[in-house]
Structures are given as C-alpha cells and as structure tokens.
C-alpha positions as CSV (number, residue, x, y, z in Angstrom):
1,F,21.1,3.3,126.8
2,I,21.4,6.2,129.2
3,D,17.9,7.2,130.2
4,D,16.0,4.2,131.4
5,Y,17.0,0.8,130.1
6,P,19.7,-0.6,130.1
7,Q,21.2,2.3,132.1
8,A,24.6,2.7,130.6
9,S,27.1,5.2,132.1
10,L,27.2,8.5,130.2
11,G,31.0,8.6,130.8
12,F,31.4,5.2,129.1
13,V,29.1,6.3,126.2
14,A,31.3,9.3,125.6
15,L,34.5,7.1,125.9
16,F,33.2,4.6,123.3
17,S,31.9,7.4,121.0
18,T,35.5,8.7,120.9
19,I,36.9,5.2,120.5
20,K,34.5,4.6,117.6
21,V,35.8,7.7,115.7
22,L,39.5,6.6,116.3
23,V,38.8,3.1,115.2
24,D,37.0,4.4,112.1
25,A,39.9,6.7,111.3
26,F,42.3,3.8,111.1
27,T,40.1,1.1,109.6
28,D,38.7,3.1,106.7
29,P,42.0,3.5,104.8
30,W,42.9,-0.1,105.6
31,M,39.6,-1.4,104.3
32,A,39.8,0.8,101.2
33,N,43.2,-0.7,100.5
34,K,41.9,-4.3,101.1
35,T,38.9,-3.9,98.8
36,D,40.9,-2.3,96.0
37,A,43.5,-5.0,96.2
38,C,41.1,-8.0,96.5
39,Q,41.7,-10.6,93.7
40,D,38.6,-12.8,94.3
41,P,37.3,-14.5,91.2
42,S,33.8,-13.2,91.8
43,G,35.0,-9.6,91.9
44,R,37.0,-7.4,94.2
45,R,33.9,-5.9,96.0
46,K,31.6,-8.9,96.3
47,P,33.3,-10.8,99.1
48,F,32.9,-7.8,101.3
49,F,29.2,-7.6,100.5
50,K,28.8,-11.2,101.7
51,I,30.7,-10.5,104.9
52,G,28.8,-7.3,105.4
53,A,25.5,-9.0,105.1
54,L,26.3,-11.4,108.0
55,V,27.9,-8.8,110.2
56,T,25.0,-6.4,109.7
57,L,22.5,-9.0,110.9
58,L,24.5,-9.6,114.1
59,V,25.4,-6.0,114.9
60,F,22.0,-4.4,114.3
61,T,20.1,-7.0,116.1
62,F,22.4,-7.4,119.2
63,A,22.9,-3.7,119.6
64,W,19.2,-3.2,120.3
65,T,18.8,-6.3,122.5
66,P,21.0,-6.1,125.5
67,P,20.3,-8.9,128.1
68,W,18.4,-7.7,131.1
69,S,21.0,-9.1,133.4
70,L,23.6,-6.6,132.0
71,S,21.6,-3.6,133.0
72,Q,21.1,-4.0,136.7
73,P,22.5,-0.8,138.3
74,V,24.5,-1.0,141.5
75,G,22.9,1.6,143.9
76,N,22.6,4.8,141.9
77,K,25.5,3.8,139.6
78,A,24.9,2.8,136.0
79,S,25.7,-0.7,134.9
80,V,29.3,-1.2,133.7
81,A,28.2,-4.3,131.8
82,A,25.5,-2.3,129.9
83,S,28.0,0.4,129.2
84,V,30.5,-2.2,127.7
85,W,27.6,-3.8,125.7
86,Y,26.8,-0.3,124.2
87,G,30.5,0.3,123.5
88,V,31.2,-3.0,121.8
89,F,28.2,-2.7,119.5
90,H,28.8,1.1,118.9
91,V,32.3,0.3,117.7
92,G,31.0,-2.8,115.9
93,F,28.6,-0.6,114.0
94,A,31.5,1.6,112.8
95,L,33.3,-1.5,111.7
96,M,30.3,-2.9,110.0
97,E,29.7,0.4,108.2
98,T,33.3,0.3,107.0
99,V,33.0,-3.2,105.7
100,V,29.8,-2.3,103.8
101,T,30.0,1.3,102.6
102,L,33.6,1.4,101.3
103,P,33.0,-1.5,98.9
104,V,29.7,0.0,97.8
105,D,31.3,3.3,97.1
106,G,34.1,1.5,95.2
107,L,31.7,-0.5,93.2
108,G,29.9,2.7,92.1
109,G,33.2,4.0,90.7
110,D,34.0,0.6,89.1
111,L,30.7,0.4,87.1
112,T,31.6,3.0,84.5
113,Y,34.3,5.2,83.2
114,S,31.9,8.0,82.4
115,S,31.7,10.7,85.0
116,V,28.1,11.5,84.1
117,E,27.0,7.9,84.6
118,R,29.1,7.7,87.8
119,N,27.4,10.9,89.2
120,R,24.0,9.4,88.3
121,I,24.9,6.2,90.2
122,F,26.0,8.1,93.3
123,Y,23.0,10.4,93.1
124,H,20.6,7.4,93.1
125,R,22.5,5.8,95.9
126,G,22.2,9.0,97.9
127,V,18.5,9.2,97.3
128,W,17.9,5.7,98.5
129,V,20.2,6.3,101.6
130,M,18.1,9.4,102.5
131,L,14.8,7.5,102.0
132,G,16.1,4.8,104.2
133,I,17.1,7.2,106.9
134,M,13.7,8.9,106.7
135,V,11.9,5.6,107.0
136,G,14.1,4.7,110.0
137,V,13.3,7.9,111.7
138,L,9.5,7.9,110.9
139,V,8.6,4.3,111.4
140,P,9.2,4.1,115.1
141,A,6.8,7.1,115.6
142,F,4.0,5.1,114.0
143,V,4.7,1.7,115.6
144,P,3.0,1.2,118.9
145,S,5.3,0.7,121.8
146,T,5.0,-2.5,123.7
147,C,6.8,-1.5,126.8
148,T,6.0,-1.9,130.5
149,G,6.7,1.0,132.9
150,T,10.1,1.4,134.5
151,S,8.9,-0.3,137.6
152,G,7.6,-3.3,135.6
153,D,4.0,-2.2,135.9
154,E,1.7,-2.5,132.9
155,V,1.2,0.6,130.7
156,E,-2.4,1.0,129.6
157,G,-3.0,-0.7,126.2
158,C,0.2,-2.7,126.3
159,P,0.4,-6.5,126.7
160,T,1.1,-8.0,130.2
161,Y,4.7,-8.7,131.2
162,K,4.3,-12.4,130.6
163,E,3.1,-11.8,127.0
164,I,6.4,-10.0,126.1
165,V,9.2,-12.3,125.1
166,V,12.0,-10.2,123.5
167,T,13.6,-8.4,126.4
168,H,12.9,-8.6,130.2
169,D,11.6,-5.0,130.5
170,G,9.2,-5.6,127.6
171,C,10.6,-3.1,125.1
172,T,10.1,-4.8,121.8
173,T,9.7,-1.9,119.4
174,F,13.4,-1.1,118.7
175,P,14.7,-4.7,118.7
176,V,12.0,-5.8,116.2
177,L,12.6,-2.7,114.0
178,A,16.4,-3.3,114.2
179,A,15.9,-7.0,113.2
180,V,13.6,-6.0,110.3
181,F,16.0,-3.3,108.9
182,S,19.0,-5.6,109.4
183,V,17.3,-8.3,107.4
184,I,16.5,-5.8,104.6
185,T,20.0,-4.6,104.5
186,A,21.5,-8.1,104.7
187,V,19.3,-9.3,101.8
188,G,20.3,-6.3,99.7
189,L,24.0,-6.8,100.4
190,W,23.7,-10.6,99.8
191,N,22.2,-9.8,96.4
192,L,25.0,-7.5,95.6
193,G,27.4,-10.3,96.5
194,F,26.0,-12.7,93.9
C-alpha cells in the first residue's frame, strides 16, 4: 500500500496501525464475554464461526483489491482514499481475527477437562497455524507475478494489459492468493459451525 500501488500515505498507515491495536484492546475482552455467555442451541462458539466465515471472505478479499480509482495520487501526495481503504480493512482484519480466534481458543478449552488433552489440542492448533503462515509466506514466492510496470507498460513474460481483469494495474497475484486463502479459511470455519 505504500510503495507503488495503491500509494497510501505512510502517516495514515501508522495512524490506522495504532487504531487497530486500540480497537483490538477493547474488542477482545468484549468478544470473549459474548462468546462465553452465548446461549445458542447449536453451541456457544458455533454462531461465531459462521459469522467469522463470512467476514473472513469479505475482509481478506477486499483488503487486497482496492479499486484503481482510489489510488490516484494528487501531485506528489499519496491518495487519501487509498489510505482510508487500507485503514478500514486493516482494522477490519483485527475485528475479523477477534471474531474467529477467540471462539476457536474457547472451543479448545471446552472440548475436554483434561489438561493433557487440552495441551495436545492447542499444540496441534499451533502447528497448523504455523504451517499456514509458512504456506502464506512461501506461496507468493513461487507464484508468477502478473503485473504490468508502474507506467502501465508490459513486463516481459506477463500478459498484456487488456488480458488482466482483476485490478486496473494488473497485479493479480495477491488478490487471487487472498481469495484462495479466504475461501480455505471460510470453509474450515463453516465446517466448525456445523
């Protein structure tokens, strides 16, 4: 968001990063209370998994697909609209994480009274989280980029501008990966919800 496309302001990025931490500090205890007090017939954690599945799809996908019209800088100044887009979805990610991870952590504690089994559950969850992070870091390195140059010129080996349909500047790698990972996460959460 700050180097090439969509040219968000570094000051706004810092502001929204601070806002994200503050929002997270207040919403985590509130969500923990809500999920512990939930009286849904399907279980006290499952409604949050269903909500989290839908929110994850929206936040992950839209965070990586800002409209080109939002990123037009004025002179040498970064786009305020792109900065706000970044901020909304950066804070949205924190809220989505709260809606998803707190019920998952609570469910792990609810599954058994045995501390040994509970430790085993959280160990396996941690292993899968780390594997997911490693896949998320490594996959973009092996996926060929389909971007045009910053001036809109073709980069050798990439499709022409007219062949690219995801965003105006042609960067499809991260939006596609975000959509794929959000679908995987949403399906997993949806299965937990039922």
